[in-house]
C-alpha positions in Angstrom: -4.5 -89.7 -14.9 -1.8 -88.6 -16.5 -0.5 -85.1 -16.2 1.7 -85.4 -19.9 -1.5 -86.7 -21.2 -1.7 -85.7 -24.8 1.1 -83.3 -25.2 3.7 -85.7 -27.4 2.1 -86.6 -31.1 3.0 -89.0 -33.7 3.6 -86.4 -36.4 4.7 -87.8 -39.5 5.0 -91.9 -40.6 7.0 -93.2 -43.5 7.8 -96.5 -44.3 10.5 -99.1 -47.5 9.2 -100.9 -49.5 9.4 -104.2 -48.5 11.0 -107.2 -50.1 12.3 -110.8 -49.4 15.4 -110.5 -50.7 18.7 -108.4 -49.2 19.5 -106.8 -52.5 18.7 -103.8 -51.6 21.1 -102.8 -48.2 19.3 -102.1 -44.9 20.2 -98.7 -45.1 18.9 -97.5 -47.8 15.4 -98.9 -46.6 15.9 -97.0 -42.9 16.9 -93.6 -44.8 13.9 -94.1 -47.3 11.5 -94.5 -44.2 12.9 -92.1 -42.4 12.9 -89.5 -44.8 9.0 -90.4 -45.8 8.8 -89.6 -42.5 10.0 -86.3 -41.8 8.1 -85.2 -45.4 5.1 -86.2 -44.0 5.1 -84.3 -40.7 5.8 -81.3 -43.1 9.4 -81.1 -41.4 12.8 -81.0 -43.3 15.8 -83.3 -41.8 17.8 -80.2 -40.7 14.7 -79.8 -37.9 15.6 -83.4 -36.3 17.8 -83.3 -33.1 16.7 -86.3 -31.8 17.1 -90.0 -33.1 15.8 -93.9 -31.1 15.8 -97.6 -32.4 15.8 -100.6 -31.8 18.5 -102.8 -34.2 19.0 -106.1 -32.7 19.1 -109.0 -35.1 17.2 -111.5 -33.2 16.7 -115.4 -34.1 19.1 -118.4 -34.0 22.5 -117.4 -33.9 25.7 -118.4 -34.5 27.5 -117.5 -38.2 25.8 -114.7 -39.2 27.3 -111.3 -39.2 26.4 -108.6 -37.6 27.3 -105.7 -40.4 25.9 -102.0 -39.9 23.9 -101.2 -42.4 23.6 -105.0 -43.8 22.0 -107.0 -41.1 20.9 -103.8 -38.9 20.7 -100.1 -38.9 22.3 -97.9 -35.4 21.7 -94.7 -34.5 25.8 -94.5 -35.7 24.9 -95.2 -38.9 21.8 -93.4 -39.6 23.3 -90.6 -38.0 26.4 -90.8 -40.8 24.1 -91.1 -43.3 21.2 -88.6 -41.9 25.0 -85.8 -41.4 22.3 -83.6 -38.7 23.6 -80.6 -38.5 22.2 -80.2 -34.4 22.0 -84.0 -32.3 20.9 -83.5 -29.4 19.9 -86.9 -28.3 19.5 -90.3 -28.8 18.8 -94.2 -28.1 20.1 -97.0 -29.5 17.6 -100.2 -27.2 19.5 -103.0 -27.6 17.7 -104.1 -24.3 14.1 -102.6 -25.1 12.3 -103.1 -27.9 10.8 -100.7 -30.3 8.1 -99.9 -27.6 10.5 -98.9 -25.8 12.6 -96.9 -27.9 8.9 -95.1 -28.2 8.5 -94.5 -24.7 12.6 -92.9 -24.4 11.7 -90.7 -27.0 8.2 -89.5 -25.5 9.9 -89.0 -22.6 13.1 -86.9 -24.4 9.9 -85.1 -25.6 8.8 -83.8 -22.9 11.8 -83.2 -21.2 12.3 -80.6 -23.9 15.9 -82.9 -24.3 15.3 -82.7 -28.6 12.1 -81.2 -30.2 11.6 -83.6 -32.8 13.0 -87.3 -32.6 13.0 -90.2 -35.2 12.7 -93.7 -34.5 12.7 -96.2 -36.8 12.8 -99.8 -37.0 14.7 -102.0 -39.3 14.3 -105.5 -40.4 16.8 -107.7 -42.5 15.6 -110.3 -43.8 19.3 -112.8 -43.5 19.9 -115.1 -46.3 20.0 -118.2 -43.3 17.3 -119.5 -40.8 15.8 -117.1 -38.3 16.1 -120.5 -35.9 18.5 -122.7 -37.3 20.5 -122.7 -34.1 23.2 -123.2 -35.8 25.8 -122.3 -33.2 28.0 -125.3 -32.1 27.5 -124.7 -28.3 24.4 -124.0 -26.0 25.9 -122.1 -23.2 24.2 -120.8 -20.1 20.5 -121.5 -19.5 20.3 -122.1 -23.2 21.9 -125.8 -22.7 18.5 -126.5 -21.5 16.5 -125.3 -24.2 18.1 -125.1 -27.8 19.2 -128.5 -28.1 15.6 -129.7 -27.7 14.3 -127.4 -30.6 12.9 -125.2 -28.1 13.4 -121.5 -29.8 10.7 -120.1 -31.4 8.0 -122.0 -33.1 8.8 -124.8 -30.7 9.6 -122.2 -28.3 6.2 -120.5 -28.4 4.1 -123.1 -29.3 4.2 -124.6 -25.3 2.8 -122.0 -24.0 -0.1 -121.9 -27.2 -0.8 -125.9 -26.7 -1.1 -125.0 -22.8 -4.2 -122.9 -23.5 -5.9 -125.4 -26.1 -5.5 -127.8 -23.3 -6.5 -125.7 -20.3 -9.7 -124.3 -21.9 -10.6 -127.1 -24.0 -10.1 -124.4 -27.2 -9.5 -126.0 -30.9 -6.8 -124.6 -33.1 -9.1 -124.9 -36.4 -10.9 -121.7 -34.6 -7.4 -119.4 -35.2 -8.0 -119.8 -39.0 -10.6 -116.5 -38.4 -8.2 -114.6 -37.1 -5.6 -115.0 -39.8 -8.5 -115.4 -42.9 -9.3 -111.9 -41.3 -6.2 -110.0 -41.1 -4.9 -111.4 -44.8 -8.7 -109.9 -45.8 -7.1 -106.2 -44.2 -3.9 -106.4 -46.0 -5.6 -107.1 -49.2 -6.4 -103.5 -48.6 -3.2 -101.8 -48.0 -0.9 -101.4 -51.1 2.2 -102.0 -48.2 1.8 -104.9 -46.9 3.4 -108.0 -47.9 0.8 -110.9 -49.0 -1.5 -107.4 -50.6 -2.6 -109.0 -53.8 -2.7 -112.5 -51.6 -6.1 -113.7 -50.5 -6.4 -116.5 -47.6 -8.9 -118.7 -47.1 -9.9 -120.7 -44.0 -9.2 -123.5 -46.3 -5.7 -122.6 -47.1 -5.5 -122.2 -43.7 -6.5 -125.6 -42.3 -4.4 -127.9 -44.8 -1.3 -125.7 -44.0 2.2 -127.6 -43.2 2.1 -127.4 -39.7 5.6 -125.9 -38.3 5.8 -126.7 -34.7 2.7 -128.1 -33.1 0.2 -126.2 -33.4 1.1 -124.0 -34.8 0.9 -124.4 -39.1 2.2 -122.2 -41.6 -0.4 -119.2 -41.4 0.3 -118.9 -37.5 3.8 -117.5 -38.3 4.8 -114.2 -39.3 6.6 -113.6 -42.5 10.3 -112.2 -42.5 10.2 -109.3 -45.1 13.2 -106.8 -45.6 12.0 -103.2 -45.1 11.9 -100.6 -42.5 9.2 -97.7 -41.0 10.0 -94.3 -39.1 8.0 -91.9 -36.9 8.2 -88.5 -36.1 7.1 -87.6 -32.3 7.3 -84.1 -31.4 5.1 -81.7 -28.5 1.4 -81.4 -29.1 1.6 -77.6 -29.7 4.9 -77.6 -32.2 2.6 -80.6 -34.0 -0.4 -78.5 -34.4 1.2 -76.0 -37.0 2.4 -78.8 -39.1 1.0 -80.5 -42.1 -0.7 -83.5 -41.2 -3.2 -84.0 -38.5 -1.3 -85.2 -35.4 -2.0 -88.5 -32.9 -1.8 -87.9 -30.0 0.2 -90.1 -27.3 -3.4 -90.3 -24.7 -1.4 -93.3 -22.5 1.6 -96.3 -22.2 2.9 -98.8 -20.0 5.8 -101.8 -20.5 5.4 -105.0 -19.0 7.3 -105.2 -15.2 7.9 -109.3 -15.1 10.8 -110.8 -14.7 12.4 -112.9 -17.6 15.5 -114.8 -17.8 17.5 -115.5 -20.1 17.2 -118.8 -22.0 14.3 -119.6 -20.3 11.2 -120.7 -22.1 7.9 -118.7 -21.3 5.0 -120.4 -19.8 1.7 -119.4 -20.8 1.7 -117.8 -17.3 4.0 -115.5 -17.8 2.8 -114.7 -21.4 -0.1 -113.6 -19.5 1.8 -112.0 -16.7 3.5 -109.3 -19.0 0.4 -107.9 -21.0 -1.3 -107.7 -17.6 1.3 -105.7 -16.1 1.7 -103.3 -18.9 -2.4 -102.6 -19.7 -3.0 -101.1 -16.4 -0.5 -98.1 -16.7 -2.0 -96.9 -19.8 -5.9 -97.5 -18.6 -4.4 -95.4 -15.6 -2.6 -92.6 -17.7 -4.9 -92.6 -20.6 -8.3 -92.6 -18.0 -10.1 -94.7 -20.7 -10.7 -98.4 -20.9 -10.9 -101.6 -22.9 -14.3 -100.5 -24.0 -13.8 -97.4 -24.9 -11.4 -98.8 -27.8 -12.5 -98.3 -31.3 -9.6 -99.7 -33.1 -6.7 -102.4 -31.7 -3.5 -103.4 -33.4 -1.7 -106.3 -30.8 1.2 -107.9 -32.0 1.6 -111.1 -33.9 5.0 -112.1 -34.4 2.5 -115.4 -34.0 -1.2 -116.2 -33.4 -1.0 -116.9 -29.7 0.5 -113.7 -29.0 -2.9 -112.1 -30.0 -4.6 -114.4 -27.3 -2.4 -113.3 -24.3 -3.0 -109.3 -25.8 -7.0 -109.6 -25.9 -7.0 -111.3 -22.5 -4.3 -109.5 -20.3 -5.5 -105.6 -22.2 -8.8 -106.9 -20.7 -10.7 -107.2 -24.1 -12.1 -110.6 -23.0 -12.2 -113.4 -20.4 -9.4 -116.3 -19.6 -9.5 -118.6 -22.4 -12.4 -116.8 -24.2 -10.2 -115.2 -26.9 -10.8 -118.2 -29.9 -14.2 -117.8 -29.6 -14.6 -113.6 -28.8 -13.6 -113.5 -32.6 -15.7 -115.1 -34.4 -18.9 -113.7 -35.9 -17.3 -110.6 -37.4 -16.1 -109.0 -34.1 -12.5 -108.4 -35.8 -13.5 -107.5 -39.2 -13.0 -103.2 -40.0 -16.7 -103.0 -38.9 -16.8 -104.9 -36.4 -17.1 -104.4 -32.3 -13.2 -104.6 -32.8 -11.1 -104.0 -35.7 -8.5 -105.8 -35.6 -5.0 -105.5 -36.8 -6.4 -103.3 -39.5 -3.2 -103.3 -41.6 -2.4 -106.6 -41.6 -0.3 -107.2 -38.5 2.6 -109.3 -38.7 0.9 -112.3 -40.2 0.2 -110.3 -43.6 1.5 -107.2 -43.2 5.6 -108.5 -42.5 7.7 -109.9 -39.8 8.6 -105.7 -38.1 8.9 -106.0 -34.5 5.9 -104.0 -33.6 6.6 -101.1 -35.6 4.4 -101.6 -37.8 1.4 -102.0 -35.4 2.5 -98.3 -34.4 2.3 -96.7 -37.4 -1.7 -98.3 -37.6 -2.4 -97.0 -35.0 -1.5 -93.6 -35.8 -2.6 -93.9 -39.0 -6.0 -95.2 -37.8 -5.9 -92.5 -35.2 -5.7 -89.4 -37.7 -8.2 -91.3 -40.4 -5.6 -91.6 -43.2 -5.4 -95.5 -43.3 -7.2 -94.8 -46.5 -9.7 -98.1 -48.2 -8.1 -100.2 -44.2 -9.7 -97.1 -42.1 -12.3 -98.0 -39.1 -15.2 -95.2 -39.2 -15.0 -92.9 -36.7 -11.9 -93.8 -34.5 -11.8 -92.2 -30.8 -9.7 -94.4 -29.0 -6.7 -96.7 -31.4 -4.7 -99.2 -28.8 -1.9 -100.6 -30.1 0.2 -103.3 -28.2 3.6 -103.0 -29.6 4.8 -106.4 -27.9 4.6 -109.3 -25.9 8.5 -109.5 -24.3 8.4 -106.8 -23.4 5.2 -106.0 -23.6 3.7 -102.2 -24.1 0.7 -100.8 -24.6 -0.7 -97.3 -26.3 -3.3 -95.5 -26.5 -3.4 -92.9 -29.0 -6.3 -90.3 -30.3 -6.9 -87.9 -32.2 -8.2 -85.1 -30.1 -6.2 -83.9 -27.0 -9.0 -82.8 -25.3 
């Protein structure tokens, strides 16, 4: 078991309103989320001395200008807005995702490099298509994929199709995941689809994006920001809300070549490599988990997570999620805030925030009863996993 188990705590969370347009600059969204997280912690902005983010804007590149505060929000931009009197530490994850930034912030807290670290992820919903492949040249390894449409849904669909064929499964069963997560989003006032229900029939009748992905297998792009404040467990006890304690974490340790199309085996290898570290550090396992948030940029990501993290056997996910098992009162409540499919594309920080809220009993109408162990799989490409608990003992 990890020597630093439950020595780091999340003391507050915050978020901005979600929009589908970019009339409000992304910097304003990020500042709103950070201020809300600090206020939720019962702190002042002047207390913050650590900053961490993952600012990268992903998706088919080419002719989309990158402007700090508009297309992304860097540490430098946040420092300019906050005007902190004593910043001591920061990290900007150009090569790690938001889960990696969270882990680095936790390590900084443990090392005493900073006392209160704020983490944010701001997502820009640009007016150009995410995967329009507008660049004129595909250099290096990308020359073997991008000209043929193997990017975004096109690339992800290959592994999903392999899964369905390998295990004799039917894509229609995935309707349960999309519909259940939408039901959860309907209980989340901050979700993009808060007031929009989804039926099985609507899922099955929706247009195909890249077979076997239909429209509702894909996350919904939004313009918004989420934020969290980390500190030591000792300091968190004196703050306003009940903290969530970090019992353990893990990160994918599998080679992934640039421009390569991930196979089913690649996805499974990633999830299988991160989860054992989390279970070992926390002293817990899949059977101990009361509620789970598993990244769902595409619906198939949940398959790789549930199976790779050990919640069910390989080839079993589409049967495992049936019969109410992932409902709020089910055996494994899953993506209780709506997930990326219905809350909005936030690259995993939404999953982290929901994991914290569930662990602290602050998830409102969607709160799962008697949560003692809250699990988060915050990403797939660089799989990062976390366990939060409400009691450090």
